[in-house]
C-alpha positions in Angstrom: 226.6 -123.9 147.9 223.6 -122.3 149.5 222.0 -124.3 152.4 224.9 -126.7 152.5 224.4 -127.1 156.2 220.9 -128.4 155.7 221.9 -131.4 153.5 223.0 -134.8 154.9 226.6 -134.5 155.9 227.1 -137.1 158.8 230.6 -138.5 158.4 230.9 -140.2 161.8 227.7 -141.7 163.5 227.1 -141.7 167.2 225.8 -145.1 168.3 224.7 -146.8 171.5 227.3 -149.4 172.7 224.5 -151.5 174.2 222.7 -151.5 170.8 225.7 -152.7 169.0 226.2 -155.6 171.6 222.5 -156.6 171.3 222.4 -156.4 167.6 225.6 -158.7 167.3 223.5 -161.4 169.2 220.7 -161.3 166.7 220.6 -163.9 164.0 218.7 -161.9 161.5 220.8 -160.3 158.8 217.7 -158.1 157.8 218.2 -155.8 160.8 221.1 -153.2 160.6 222.2 -150.6 163.1 220.7 -147.7 161.6 217.1 -149.4 161.7 217.8 -150.9 165.2 218.6 -147.8 167.3 216.1 -145.8 168.8 217.2 -142.3 169.9 215.7 -139.3 171.4 217.6 -136.1 171.0 216.8 -132.9 172.8 218.0 -129.8 174.7 218.9 -130.1 178.4 220.0 -127.4 180.9 223.6 -128.0 180.0 223.3 -128.4 176.1 221.9 -131.3 173.9 221.6 -135.0 174.9 221.3 -138.1 173.0 219.3 -140.8 174.8 219.0 -144.5 173.8 215.2 -145.2 174.2 215.8 -149.1 173.8 218.2 -149.2 176.6 217.2 -146.1 178.7 220.8 -144.9 178.8 222.7 -141.8 177.9 224.5 -142.0 174.7 226.1 -138.6 174.5 225.6 -135.2 176.4 227.2 -132.3 174.9 227.8 -129.5 177.4 227.8 -126.1 175.8 229.5 -124.7 178.8 227.1 -121.8 179.0 227.6 -120.8 175.4 224.8 -120.2 173.2 225.4 -121.7 169.9 223.4 -121.0 166.5 221.2 -123.8 165.3 219.4 -124.1 162.0 216.0 -126.0 162.2 214.9 -125.3 158.7 214.2 -128.2 156.4 215.0 -128.5 152.7 212.5 -130.4 150.7 213.5 -131.7 147.3 211.2 -132.6 144.4 210.9 -136.4 144.4 209.5 -136.7 141.1 213.0 -136.1 139.3 
């Protein structure tokens, strides 16, 4: 299917362990992990990093090992009226 790589296809989430710990201590059932975490994602001199803004810690840093990988920054917009 055309543009399949632009659709939501996450099958394993990356999470901050500190966010999981903190969320488990909260008594509100209205808060879920997806709405609780606050990540900043960006390129570094090594590759790409996921940073937890809530706890000011590294969640994941992917080292490209000097390789230049392809990336697709296009966005598909669907008609929401249907």
